SESEPA-586617 format. One line per 10 residues: number of its first residue (from 1); for each residue x, z negated, y of N, C-alpha, C. Coordinates in pm, whole numbers, plus 50000, padded with zeros to 5 digits. Layout:
# residues N
NUM	X,Z,Y,X,Z,Y,X,Z,Y ~ ...
//
This chain:
# residues 424
1	50573,47339,51081,50485,47314,50966,50563,47340,50838 ~ 50555,47248,50743,50627,47268,50617,50552,47366,50531 ~ 50626,47430,50439,50566,47528,50348,50467,47457,50257 ~ 50352,47517,50229,50253,47451,50145,50297,47447,50000 ~ 50246,47350,49927,50270,47348,49783,50152,47414,49714 ~ 50176,47473,49598,50071,47546,49528,50019,47463,49412 ~ 49888,47465,49394,49827,47402,49277,49811,47506,49168 ~ 49862,47477,49050,49857,47575,48942,49747,47541,48841 ~ 49654,47451,48879,49548,47414,48785,49463,47535,48748 ~ 49412,47606,48852,49334,47726,48825,49421,47834,48766
11	49545,47845,48816,49636,47946,48763,49659,47923,48615 ~ 49666,47793,48574,49688,47763,48432,49572,47811,48347 ~ 49448,47791,48397,49331,47838,48324,49335,47989,48309 ~ 49360,48059,48420,49368,48205,48416,49481,48250,48325 ~ 49593,48176,48327,49707,48212,48245,49673,48200,48097 ~ 49599,48097,48060,49560,48082,47919,49469,48196,47874 ~ 49378,48237,47963,49292,48351,47930,49375,48478,47915 ~ 49472,48493,48003,49560,48609,47997,49638,48611,47866 ~ 49690,48496,47829,49765,48486,47704,49677,48519,47584 ~ 49551,48474,47590,49459,48503,47480,49433,48652,47465
21	49410,48720,47578,49388,48864,47574,49509,48936,47517 ~ 49628,48896,47562,49749,48963,47516,49779,48933,47369 ~ 49745,48812,47324,49765,48779,47182,49673,48863,47094 ~ 49548,48882,47139,49456,48967,47063,49508,49109,47057 ~ 49560,49157,47168,49614,49292,47171,49735,49307,47081 ~ 49819,49203,47076,49937,49209,46988,49894,49217,46843 ~ 49784,49148,46808,49734,49157,46670,49688,49297,46636 ~ 49618,49362,46727,49576,49500,46704,49695,49594,46697 ~ 49795,49567,46781,49914,49652,46783,49986,49646,46649 ~ 49980,49531,46583,50043,49515,46451,49986,49616,46351
31	49858,49651,46371,49794,49748,46283,49797,49890,46341 ~ 49880,49910,46442,49899,50044,46498,49797,50084,46601 ~ 49723,49988,46657,49620,50020,46756,49665,49975,46895 ~ 49669,50067,46990,49697,50034,47129,49566,50050,47207 ~ 49509,49937,47245,49380,49939,47313,49390,49862,47444 ~ 49310,49903,47544,49223,50020,47546,49301,50148,47566 ~ 49235,50260,47548,49299,50390,47556,49341,50425,47698 ~ 49457,50488,47710,49503,50545,47836,49502,50698,47830 ~ 49419,50751,47741,49405,50896,47731,49339,50951,47858 ~ 49399,51052,47921,49344,51103,48048,49200,51151,48037
41	49165,51220,47928,49028,51268,47911,48930,51151,47903 ~ 48970,51047,47831,48884,50930,47817,48860,50864,47952 ~ 48963,50855,48033,48952,50793,48165,48862,50877,48256 ~ 48881,51008,48255,48797,51095,48339,48651,51088,48297 ~ 48626,51089,48167,48488,51080,48119,48424,50948,48159 ~ 48500,50840,48152,48447,50708,48188,48408,50705,48336 ~ 48488,50768,48422,48454,50775,48565,48325,50853,48586 ~ 48308,50962,48512,48185,51042,48523,48064,50963,48475 ~ 48079,50889,48365,47967,50808,48316,47930,50700,48416 ~ 48030,50639,48478,48004,50530,48571,47923,50578,48691
51	47948,50699,48736,47884,50749,48858,47768,50844,48833 ~ 47763,50903,48713,47665,51007,48687,47701,51137,48757 ~ 47826,51153,48797,47873,51271,48871,47986,51339,48795 ~ 48009,51467,48828,48118,51537,48757,48198,51631,48847 ~ 48172,51630,48977,48246,51717,49069,48360,51637,49132 ~ 48483,51664,49086,48600,51595,49138,48661,51667,49259 ~ 48605,51781,49296,48664,51856,49407,48789,51929,49364 ~ 48885,51941,49454,49011,52010,49426,49072,51958,49295 ~ 49116,52047,49206,49159,52005,49072,49298,51942,49065 ~ 49369,51928,49177,49505,51876,49171,49517,51737,49112
61	49411,51658,49118,49413,51522,49064,49443,51519,48915 ~ 49404,51627,48844,49416,51624,48699,49561,51625,48654 ~ 49644,51707,48717,49787,51706,48682,49846,51567,48706 ~ 49809,51507,48818,49860,51373,48849,49817,51273,48743 ~ 49691,51281,48698,49643,51189,48595,49721,51206,48466 ~ 49746,51330,48426,49821,51354,48302,49962,51296,48310 ~ 50032,51323,48422,50168,51272,48439,50168,51119,48440 ~ 50073,51062,48509,50066,50918,48523,50037,50848,48390 ~ 49940,50898,48317,49904,50834,48190,50019,50842,48090 ~ 50089,50955,48087,50204,50968,47996,50313,50867,48034
71	50339,50852,48163,50440,50757,48207,50400,50614,48173 ~ 50273,50581,48188,50226,50447,48154,50243,50419,48005 ~ 50217,50518,47922,50232,50500,47777,50378,50485,47736 ~ 50465,50567,47794,50603,50575,47745,50699,50478,47814 ~ 50669,50439,47938,50768,50364,48016,50726,50226,48060 ~ 50597,50202,48076,50552,50081,48145,50554,49955,48059 ~ 50563,49971,47925,50565,49855,47835,50448,49760,47867 ~ 50329,49818,47875,50213,49742,47921,50166,49642,47815 ~ 50128,49525,47862,50056,49430,47779,49912,49477,47764 ~ 49836,49409,47678,49695,49444,47664,49622,49422,47796
81	49652,49313,47863,49592,49290,47995,49628,49404,48090 ~ 49754,49448,48087,49798,49556,48174,49724,49685,48144 ~ 49702,49714,48016,49628,49835,47979,49484,49827,48031 ~ 49423,49709,48016,49286,49692,48066,49282,49709,48217 ~ 49377,49644,48286,49377,49646,48432,49403,49786,48486 ~ 49500,49857,48431,49536,49987,48487,49437,50095,48444 ~ 49382,50086,48325,49274,50178,48289,49156,50158,48385 ~ 49122,50031,48409,49013,50003,48501,49041,50054,48641 ~ 49166,50041,48686,49205,50088,48818,49190,50239,48829 ~ 49231,50311,48725,49221,50456,48727,49076,50503,48722
91	48996,50439,48639,48855,50476,48630,48786,50452,48764 ~ 48811,50336,48825,48747,50305,48952,48793,50401,49062 ~ 48921,50437,49061,48972,50530,49162,48904,50666,49149 ~ 48892,50716,49027,48827,50846,49006,48677,50837,49036 ~ 48616,50722,49004,48474,50704,49036,48454,50707,49188 ~ 48544,50644,49261,48536,50647,49408,48554,50789,49459 ~ 48647,50863,49399,48666,51003,49440,48538,51083,49418 ~ 48478,51069,49301,48353,51139,49271,48245,51105,49372 ~ 48231,50975,49402,48127,50931,49495,48153,50981,49636 ~ 48279,50983,49677,48315,51029,49811,48282,51176,49828
101	48320,51257,49729,48294,51400,49737,48143,51428,49733 ~ 48072,51352,49652,47926,51368,49645,47861,51332,49778 ~ 47908,51223,49840,47852,51181,49969,47875,51290,50074 ~ 47997,51346,50075,48029,51450,50173,47945,51575,50149 ~ 47912,51603,50023,47826,51719,49994,47684,51696,50043 ~ 47636,51571,50031,47502,51539,50078,47495,51529,50230 ~ 47610,51498,50291,47618,51480,50437,47730,51567,50491 ~ 47712,51699,50489,47822,51790,50528,47869,51769,50671 ~ 47787,51705,50754,47827,51683,50894,47947,51590,50905 ~ 47977,51511,50800,48090,51418,50812,48222,51494,50829
111	48228,51614,50777,48353,51692,50788,48378,51740,50930 ~ 48281,51724,51017,48300,51759,51157,48361,51644,51238 ~ 48370,51527,51178,48430,51413,51247,48577,51444,51280 ~ 48618,51414,51403,48755,51437,51445,48835,51306,51438 ~ 48941,51308,51361,49030,51192,51353,49140,51215,51456 ~ 49124,51152,51573,49209,51184,51687,49310,51073,51716 ~ 49433,51114,51739,49543,51027,51781,49548,50895,51704 ~ 49546,50899,51571,49556,50773,51497,49694,50709,51515 ~ 49697,50577,51519,49823,50504,51509,49863,50504,51362 ~ 49984,50547,51331,50029,50549,51192,50168,50486,51184
121	50177,50374,51113,50302,50302,51095,50365,50347,50963 ~ 50491,50390,50969,50552,50454,50852,50677,50382,50800 ~ 50709,50265,50852,50831,50197,50810,50829,50154,50665 ~ 50948,50121,50612,50959,50070,50476,50880,49939,50462 ~ 50845,49901,50338,50784,49770,50318,50876,49660,50369 ~ 50819,49547,50406,50893,49427,50449,50962,49447,50583 ~ 50917,49544,50663,50977,49568,50794,50880,49535,50908 ~ 50777,49458,50879,50681,49421,50981,50563,49515,50992 ~ 50547,49606,50895,50440,49705,50904,50302,49639,50897 ~ 50287,49537,50814,50157,49472,50803,50121,49400,50932
131	50216,49322,50985,50192,49253,51112,50157,49353,51222 ~ 50235,49461,51232,50211,49557,51338,50075,49623,51323 ~ 50036,49658,51201,49906,49722,51182,49792,49627,51218 ~ 49811,49498,51189,49709,49400,51227,49699,49390,51379 ~ 49814,49385,51447,49814,49374,51593,49752,49498,51657 ~ 49783,49616,51606,49723,49738,51658,49571,49736,51638 ~ 49529,49685,51523,49387,49681,51492,49308,49581,51575 ~ 49376,49494,51648,49308,49399,51737,49267,49464,51868 ~ 49313,49585,51892,49270,49660,52010,49124,49698,51991 ~ 49034,49661,52084,48892,49695,52066,48866,49845,52064
141	48964,49925,52106,48950,50072,52103,49003,50132,51973 ~ 49046,50047,51880,49111,50093,51757,49041,50032,51638 ~ 49027,50109,51531,48967,50058,51408,49071,50054,51296 ~ 49101,49938,51243,49190,49931,51128,49115,49963,50999 ~ 49186,50010,50900,49127,50026,50767,49131,49891,50698 ~ 49015,49835,50666,49008,49703,50605,49016,49712,50453 ~ 49065,49606,50394,49087,49606,50250,48957,49634,50173 ~ 48849,49567,50211,48725,49585,50135,48669,49725,50153 ~ 48688,49785,50270,48639,49921,50293,48717,50022,50209 ~ 48847,50004,50201,48928,50101,50127,48898,50097,49978
151	48851,49981,49930,48822,49967,49788,48682,50017,49752 ~ 48594,50030,49850,48456,50071,49823,48405,50155,49940 ~ 48437,50283,49936,48412,50372,50050,48267,50417,50063 ~ 48197,50423,49950,48063,50484,49949,47962,50386,49890 ~ 47847,50368,49958,47814,50428,50088,47898,50367,50198 ~ 47932,50447,50300,48014,50392,50408,47939,50281,50481 ~ 48006,50172,50516,47937,50065,50590,47887,50115,50724 ~ 47778,50056,50771,47723,50097,50900,47728,49982,50999 ~ 47698,50013,51124,47708,49913,51230,47612,49795,51210 ~ 47496,49823,51153,47394,49719,51140,47432,49613,51036
161	47501,49654,50929,47525,49561,50818,47672,49536,50789 ~ 47762,49592,50871,47905,49586,50841,47954,49442,50823 ~ 47910,49350,50907,47962,49214,50904,47914,49135,50782 ~ 47802,49176,50722,47748,49101,50609,47739,49184,50482 ~ 47813,49291,50475,47812,49377,50357,47853,49296,50234 ~ 47775,49298,50127,47809,49218,50008,47942,49258,49943 ~ 47992,49376,49977,48121,49417,49920,48236,49334,49974 ~ 48217,49267,50087,48321,49179,50141,48342,49062,50045 ~ 48232,49001,50002,48243,48888,49909,48305,48930,49777 ~ 48268,49049,49728,48324,49098,49602,48474,49118,49615
171	48518,49174,49728,48660,49196,49750,48734,49063,49762 ~ 48674,48967,49831,48735,48834,49843,48753,48769,49707 ~ 48654,48784,49621,48662,48727,49487,48776,48790,49408 ~ 48794,48921,49421,48904,48988,49352,49039,48938,49402 ~ 49049,48918,49533,49174,48864,49588,49203,48726,49532 ~ 49102,48642,49527,49122,48506,49476,49161,48507,49329 ~ 49104,48599,49252,49140,48608,49111,49286,48647,49093 ~ 49331,48742,49175,49472,48783,49168,49562,48667,49207 ~ 49526,48595,49313,49609,48485,49358,49608,48369,49259 ~ 49498,48354,49186,49495,48251,49082,49591,48286,48969
181	49601,48413,48936,49694,48457,48832,49839,48454,48880 ~ 49858,48478,49010,49994,48491,49064,49998,48428,49204 ~ 49999,48294,49213,49990,48228,49344,50104,48262,49440 ~ 50221,48296,49387,50336,48323,49474,50314,48444,49564 ~ 50222,48534,49526,50197,48655,49605,50151,48618,49747 ~ 50083,48507,49761,50029,48469,49891,50139,48455,49996 ~ 50257,48406,49954,50369,48391,50048,50443,48522,50071 ~ 50421,48620,49982,50494,48746,49992,50423,48849,50078 ~ 50289,48847,50074,50215,48953,50141,50077,48904,50180 ~ 50035,48925,50307,49901,48881,50348,49793,48953,50268
191	49695,48876,50222,49585,48934,50146,49454,48879,50198 ~ 49353,48963,50202,49221,48919,50245,49130,49038,50261 ~ 49005,49022,50224,48909,49133,50225,48895,49197,50362 ~ 48904,49116,50468,48880,49169,50602,49009,49191,50681 ~ 49123,49187,50613,49250,49217,50679,49278,49367,50674 ~ 49358,49414,50769,49401,49554,50765,49483,49577,50639 ~ 49466,49694,50578,49535,49725,50454,49603,49860,50465 ~ 49685,49892,50365,49756,50020,50365,49661,50135,50330 ~ 49680,50247,50398,49600,50365,50364,49656,50437,50241 ~ 49755,50375,50175,49805,50429,50048,49692,50437,49946
201	49591,50348,49961,49477,50350,49870,49399,50481,49882 ~ 49397,50539,50003,49325,50665,50023,49403,50781,49962 ~ 49536,50778,49973,49617,50881,49907,49599,50874,49755 ~ 49579,50754,49703,49567,50739,49558,49437,50798,49504 ~ 49343,50830,49591,49222,50899,49543,49257,51034,49482 ~ 49376,51087,49513,49426,51208,49449,49527,51173,49340 ~ 49543,51043,49312,49638,50991,49212,49782,51027,49245 ~ 49809,51044,49375,49944,51075,49421,49982,50974,49530 ~ 50035,50860,49489,50077,50761,49588,50162,50655,49520 ~ 50231,50578,49603,50314,50469,49553,50232,50351,49502
211	50103,50350,49526,50021,50235,49490,50038,50197,49344 ~ 50029,50292,49255,50035,50262,49112,50174,50212,49071 ~ 50277,50249,49148,50412,50207,49113,50440,50062,49152 ~ 50351,50002,49228,50362,49858,49250,50311,49780,49129 ~ 50236,49847,49041,50174,49781,48927,50248,49803,48795 ~ 50335,49902,48790,50407,49933,48666,50535,50009,48699 ~ 50637,49987,48618,50764,50057,48636,50757,50189,48559 ~ 50736,50298,48631,50715,50430,48570,50800,50534,48643 ~ 50930,50533,48619,51022,50621,48694,50991,50769,48683 ~ 50942,50815,48569,50915,50960,48555,50802,51003,48649
221	50700,50919,48664,50594,50949,48761,50651,50950,48902 ~ 50739,50855,48933,50799,50850,49066,50879,50975,49098 ~ 50955,51025,48999,51032,51148,49022,50940,51267,49041 ~ 50831,51271,48966,50733,51379,48982,50669,51372,49120 ~ 50637,51250,49164,50570,51232,49293,50657,51280,49408 ~ 50787,51261,49397,50877,51305,49504,50869,51455,49529 ~ 50838,51530,49426,50833,51677,49438,50690,51731,49449 ~ 50591,51643,49436,50451,51688,49430,50402,51739,49565 ~ 50312,51836,49561,50244,51884,49680,50142,51778,49721 ~ 50155,51727,49844,50070,51617,49888,49950,51662,49971
231	49927,51791,49982,49816,51837,50066,49681,51787,50014 ~ 49663,51789,49883,49537,51740,49828,49515,51593,49857 ~ 49623,51515,49851,49613,51372,49880,49575,51348,50025 ~ 49636,51425,50117,49603,51406,50258,49466,51462,50293 ~ 49421,51562,50220,49287,51615,50244,49181,51510,50213 ~ 49198,51439,50101,49097,51338,50067,49117,51212,50150 ~ 49240,51185,50191,49268,51076,50286,49187,51098,50414 ~ 49195,51221,50467,49120,51252,50589,48970,51247,50567 ~ 48925,51298,50453,48781,51295,50424,48730,51152,50419 ~ 48807,51061,50360,48765,50921,50355,48748,50863,50495
241	48843,50892,50584,48831,50844,50721,48711,50907,50791 ~ 48686,51034,50766,48570,51101,50828,48439,51036,50783 ~ 48429,51006,50655,48308,50944,50604,48289,50805,50667 ~ 48395,50725,50671,48384,50592,50732,48349,50602,50880 ~ 48413,50695,50950,48392,50710,51094,48252,50763,51128 ~ 48190,50833,51034,48058,50890,51060,47952,50781,51080 ~ 47974,50664,51021,47878,50553,51034,47921,50452,51140 ~ 48052,50435,51158,48102,50343,51260,48205,50419,51343 ~ 48162,50482,51452,48253,50563,51533,48366,50480,51593 ~ 48480,50544,51613,48595,50479,51675,48677,50584,51749
251	48738,50548,51862,48826,50644,51929,48953,50672,51850 ~ 49000,50571,51774,49127,50588,51702,49134,50491,51584 ~ 49211,50531,51482,49236,50448,51365,49375,50387,51375 ~ 49391,50273,51309,49523,50214,51286,49550,50218,51136 ~ 49655,50291,51097,49686,50315,50956,49832,50283,50929 ~ 49862,50256,50804,50004,50235,50772,50028,50244,50622 ~ 50139,50304,50586,50196,50296,50452,50334,50358,50455 ~ 50431,50298,50387,50563,50359,50375,50558,50495,50307 ~ 50453,50519,50230,50440,50645,50157,50449,50766,50250 ~ 50410,50750,50377,50413,50862,50472,50555,50912,50497
261	50656,50826,50481,50793,50870,50503,50834,50979,50405 ~ 50774,50980,50287,50805,51080,50187,50759,51220,50231 ~ 50660,51227,50318,50593,51355,50342,50545,51365,50487 ~ 50637,51349,50581,50602,51352,50722,50548,51487,50765 ~ 50601,51596,50707,50550,51729,50742,50402,51740,50709 ~ 50364,51695,50590,50224,51703,50549,50137,51608,50631 ~ 50188,51490,50660,50116,51395,50744,50079,51460,50877 ~ 50175,51526,50941,50150,51586,51072,50070,51716,51062 ~ 50069,51778,50947,49981,51894,50927,49835,51851,50936 ~ 49805,51733,50882,49666,51685,50881,49632,51601,51004
271	49734,51538,51064,49712,51456,51183,49817,51495,51288 ~ 49802,51613,51347,49907,51665,51436,49927,51583,51563 ~ 49827,51506,51606,49842,51427,51728,49863,51279,51698 ~ 49907,51248,51577,49927,51108,51538,50032,51040,51625 ~ 50006,50915,51657,50104,50831,51726,50179,50752,51617 ~ 50299,50797,51586,50373,50745,51471,50472,50638,51518 ~ 50473,50527,51446,50567,50419,51472,50649,50396,51345 ~ 50781,50402,51359,50871,50378,51245,50940,50245,51268 ~ 50906,50147,51185,50968,50015,51194,51098,50015,51114 ~ 51198,49942,51165,51331,49940,51102,51377,49797,51078
281	51444,49779,50965,51502,49648,50933,51619,49669,50838 ~ 51712,49576,50838,51831,49584,50754,51792,49601,50607 ~ 51831,49713,50544,51796,49734,50403,51852,49628,50309 ~ 51958,49559,50350,52012,49453,50264,51912,49340,50245 ~ 51816,49328,50336,51706,49232,50322,51583,49301,50263 ~ 51555,49420,50310,51434,49491,50269,51433,49520,50120 ~ 51539,49579,50069,51538,49629,49930,51520,49515,49830 ~ 51596,49404,49837,51571,49295,49743,51432,49233,49758 ~ 51382,49225,49882,51250,49168,49904,51143,49254,49837 ~ 51155,49386,49850,51059,49478,49786,51069,49466,49634
291	51192,49458,49583,51209,49445,49437,51146,49316,49387 ~ 51162,49208,49462,51103,49080,49423,50951,49087,49422 ~ 50894,49144,49528,50748,49157,49535,50694,49238,49418 ~ 50755,49352,49392,50701,49439,49287,50728,49386,49146 ~ 50837,49312,49129,50857,49245,49000,50746,49146,48975 ~ 50709,49072,49079,50602,48975,49066,50468,49042,49036 ~ 50439,49152,49106,50314,49223,49084,50308,49283,48943 ~ 50419,49341,48898,50420,49408,48768,50420,49310,48650 ~ 50465,49189,48676,50478,49092,48567,50344,49067,48498 ~ 50234,49075,48572,50103,49052,48513,50068,49159,48410
301	50124,49279,48425,50079,49394,48345,50173,49431,48232 ~ 50287,49367,48223,50387,49410,48126,50411,49305,48019 ~ 50457,49350,47904,50490,49255,47797,50615,49176,47830 ~ 50711,49242,47892,50835,49175,47928,50889,49238,48056 ~ 50902,49156,48158,50948,49206,48287,51099,49231,48284 ~ 51142,49336,48353,51284,49370,48363,51320,49385,48511 ~ 51359,49275,48578,51387,49282,48722,51496,49383,48758 ~ 51594,49402,48671,51701,49498,48700,51644,49640,48706 ~ 51557,49673,48610,51496,49807,48609,51407,49827,48731 ~ 51329,49724,48764,51244,49733,48883,51329,49748,49008
311	51437,49672,49015,51526,49681,49130,51587,49819,49146 ~ 51632,49876,49035,51691,50011,49040,51587,50113,49083 ~ 51467,50102,49027,51360,50197,49056,51322,50194,49205 ~ 51304,50075,49261,51262,50065,49400,51375,50092,49498 ~ 51497,50064,49460,51609,50104,49544,51612,50256,49558 ~ 51591,50325,49447,51588,50472,49451,51474,50522,49540 ~ 51357,50459,49530,51242,50503,49611,51267,50483,49760 ~ 51318,50366,49794,51338,50335,49935,51449,50420,49995 ~ 51554,50443,49917,51661,50530,49966,51610,50673,49984 ~ 51528,50718,49891,51469,50852,49904,51382,50860,50030
321	51307,50753,50058,51219,50752,50175,51298,50766,50304 ~ 51403,50685,50321,51477,50693,50447,51557,50824,50455 ~ 51598,50875,50339,51668,51005,50340,51574,51114,50388 ~ 51451,51114,50337,51354,51213,50382,51322,51195,50531 ~ 51312,51069,50574,51285,51043,50715,51398,51091,50805 ~ 51522,51070,50760,51638,51116,50837,51639,51268,50845 ~ 51610,51333,50732,51607,51480,50730,51502,51533,50828 ~ 51384,51471,50827,51279,51513,50919,51322,51491,51064 ~ 51378,51374,51091,51423,51342,51227,51529,51441,51274 ~ 51619,51478,51184,51725,51572,51219,51667,51710,51251
331	51564,51751,51178,51503,51882,51202,51431,51889,51336 ~ 51396,51774,51393,51324,51772,51521,51417,51804,51638 ~ 51548,51800,51614,51644,51838,51718,51632,51755,51844 ~ 51607,51625,51828,51596,51538,51946,51456,51525,52000 ~ 51359,51595,51941,51220,51585,51986,51168,51442,51967 ~ 51093,51395,52063,51038,51260,52062,50910,51257,51977 ~ 50926,51244,51847,50812,51256,51756,50755,51121,51712 ~ 50827,51011,51736,50777,50880,51696,50839,50772,51784 ~ 50786,50653,51771,50843,50536,51839,50917,50454,51736 ~ 51045,50427,51760,51125,50345,51670,51117,50199,51715
341	51084,50109,51623,51067,49968,51656,51149,49883,51559 ~ 51239,49805,51613,51321,49716,51531,51241,49591,51492 ~ 51255,49551,51368,51186,49432,51315,51219,49309,51399 ~ 51347,49295,51438,51387,49179,51516,51313,49173,51648 ~ 51293,49288,51711,51219,49291,51838,51072,49258,51818 ~ 51015,49306,51709,50875,49277,51681,50853,49128,51662 ~ 50943,49063,51585,50926,48920,51560,50959,48835,51682 ~ 51056,48880,51763,51096,48800,51880,50983,48789,51980 ~ 50910,48898,52001,50799,48897,52097,50700,49006,52056 ~ 50607,48974,51964,50515,49076,51912,50433,49145,52020
351	50385,49068,52118,50301,49127,52221,50382,49224,52307 ~ 50504,49185,52343,50590,49275,52421,50625,49399,52341 ~ 50644,49385,52210,50675,49501,52126,50560,49600,52126 ~ 50437,49549,52119,50321,49638,52121,50306,49702,52259 ~ 50332,49625,52364,50330,49684,52497,50428,49801,52506 ~ 50546,49784,52449,50648,49888,52453,50607,50014,52381 ~ 50544,49998,52264,50506,50120,52191,50386,50188,52257 ~ 50296,50111,52318,50188,50173,52394,50245,50253,52511 ~ 50342,50194,52581,50404,50263,52694,50472,50392,52649 ~ 50531,50389,52529,50597,50509,52476,50499,50625,52467
361	50373,50594,52436,50271,50699,52422,50183,50710,52548 ~ 50234,50659,52659,50166,50678,52787,50041,50595,52805 ~ 50035,50477,52740,49916,50392,52750,49954,50251,52792 ~ 49855,50172,52825,49874,50032,52855,49791,49946,52760 ~ 49845,49831,52726,49770,49735,52644,49664,49669,52732 ~ 49539,49670,52686,49432,49607,52761,49443,49455,52759 ~ 49381,49391,52857,49390,49245,52867,49325,49176,52747 ~ 49212,49229,52697,49148,49170,52581,49235,49185,52457 ~ 49293,49303,52440,49383,49326,52327,49500,49229,52332 ~ 49559,49211,52449,49673,49120,52462,49633,48978,52427
371	49519,48935,52475,49472,48799,52444,49448,48782,52295 ~ 49390,48882,52232,49365,48874,52088,49496,48863,52010 ~ 49597,48938,52051,49726,48931,51982,49788,48792,51997 ~ 49778,48735,52117,49834,48602,52140,49765,48498,52051 ~ 49634,48507,52041,49559,48411,51958,49591,48430,51811 ~ 49602,48555,51767,49635,48582,51626,49771,48521,51590 ~ 49871,48545,51673,50004,48493,51644,50007,48341,51648 ~ 49925,48281,51731,49917,48134,51735,49855,48078,51608 ~ 49749,48145,51561,49672,48091,51448,49727,48132,51312 ~ 49804,48242,51308,49855,48291,51179,50006,48314,51186
381	50086,48207,51191,50231,48225,51193,50279,48291,51065 ~ 50399,48349,51072,50451,48429,50960,50459,48350,50830 ~ 50495,48220,50839,50515,48140,50718,50394,48052,50687 ~ 50276,48097,50724,50155,48014,50704,50135,47976,50559 ~ 50178,48063,50466,50159,48036,50323,50292,48014,50250 ~ 50393,47971,50324,50523,47949,50263,50614,48069,50281 ~ 50737,48057,50232,50834,48165,50246,50859,48232,50113 ~ 50885,48361,50122,50919,48442,50006,51070,48431,49985 ~ 51110,48366,49878,51252,48340,49851,51293,48415,49725 ~ 51412,48475,49726,51459,48554,49614,51611,48558,49616
391	51670,48602,49505,51814,48620,49494,51841,48768,49464 ~ 51907,48840,49554,51932,48984,49532,52000,49013,49399 ~ 52083,48920,49351,52154,48943,49226,52060,48956,49107 ~ 51942,48895,49117,51844,48904,49007,51801,49048,48982 ~ 51817,49134,49082,51772,49273,49070,51891,49370,49063 ~ 52009,49314,49044,52128,49397,49028,52191,49441,49159 ~ 52160,49375,49270,52210,49418,49400,52329,49334,49445 ~ 52416,49396,49522,52517,49325,49598,52503,49364,49744 ~ 52540,49274,49833,52530,49301,49975,52617,49422,50013 ~ 52735,49429,49953,52826,49539,49983,52769,49673,49937
401	52710,49673,49818,52654,49796,49764,52539,49848,49848 ~ 52450,49758,49891,52337,49800,49974,52385,49846,50111 ~ 52483,49777,50167,52535,49816,50298,52594,49957,50293 ~ 52665,49987,50186,52726,50120,50173,52620,50228,50153 ~ 52522,50199,50068,52423,50302,50035,52336,50338,50156 ~ 52307,50241,50240,52217,50264,50353,52291,50274,50486 ~ 52420,50299,50482,52500,50302,50604,52451,50409,50701 ~ 52420,50529,50650,52375,50637,50738,52246,50600,50808 ~ 52154,50540,50735,52026,50499,50793,52048,50397,50904 ~ 52127,50294,50877,52149,50189,50976,52218,50244,51100
411	52315,50332,51078,52389,50386,51191,52300,50477,51276 ~ 52221,50562,51211,52140,50659,51286,52037,50590,51374 ~ 51977,50483,51323,51869,50419,51398,51910,50283,51455 ~ 52040,50256,51456,52096,50135,51516,52025,50009,51465 ~ 52014,49999,51334,51945,49887,51272,52042,49769,51262 ~ 52011,49656,51323,52104,49542,51321,52113,49477,51183 ~ 52229,49423,51155,52251,49349,51031,52187,49212,51043 ~ 52122,49165,50934,52056,49035,50939,52137,48924,50873 ~ 52246,48960,50808,52323,48859,50738,52284,48851,50592 ~ 52320,48743,50527,52298,48729,50383,52149,48723,50352
421	52100,48813,50265,51957,48812,50231,51924,48699,50135 ~ 51796,48673,50120,51754,48569,50027,51612,48521,50052 ~ 51552,48569,50162,51413,48531,50189,51355,48619,50298 ~ 51230,48669,50275,51166,48754,50376,51017,48761,50348
//
């Protein structure tokens, strides 16, 4: 099947609206006004007004909000549209936090829910983590975190209305609006209200996650995040799963985000029986692909995109992630703490790859699960929406430089070389 062509008719309309918003903002900026406000107090008050609530729970979120807002003001070079979008994102995130904590207070029994043996995929972006999480979620004994659920946790969906919850349509509309503004994203990353999504959204309820760094280049926040105590983030991550599980029980969850590589100790403190899968792929392909994706995502929010800066920022993040993962692996002294899965093996035979990781944890893939995986791969091939094409040089990378920087990672986990990068 040939790659689809994109119609930019709707994108053009959205682009003109975007340009109008940014032009109005530039006029206000001429008079010294930066609107809307990214003041932390203003954002917190807006979340309280939206919900009518004021109990945020553990206070650790406030330090994160202060650091984040300062970084957005000083480093992100946000357009007016970007300020509107990210202020709205922060207000909605805090409103969700308020609602989640309020729900748990009204229903204290949710904290008794046991999150047992979750599947947790921790590989870097662009290493097959999305595909694997989708395949794991096709197991009838496993519940994936769906995009629409992660965006609107309260009230938690129930068995009677889950399939027709109006929040599905709202989430679908938001996806379509984003794709209208940036059609190329469709070829870079699967999107859809009812698809499995990253649990990074749950960590962001504490304002401590990589999620916001996909939307803006804010290196100072990233450096702070590397040293931040993540217990508060994992506490609310677990609470969100408990609330969801209280209405729709499941034996196990399927979760994934590269963010877990930063803090494996804390992850296992909260989920000690987690079945962890670490996907691996040649960083010479991964790093430029991630830089390309995030440059595209950030372009909507910034006055002027800087691919070199984005490339440097994400190279540092990904190298930090694998370094932390190697350190953790080394401390285990040979202990079998996760299943390592090569991207090439996953793509060569996805069903066999899942069989292998189930066997690693002493389980067998059920016949229904296997059939579902076969049908999914038949109906949704990897290039269904075209290919993600990029030039590593646009982000300041050379093949030799990436090979040298990630040599220890490739050697330790026997990651095969993929050859010259340029599309993933």
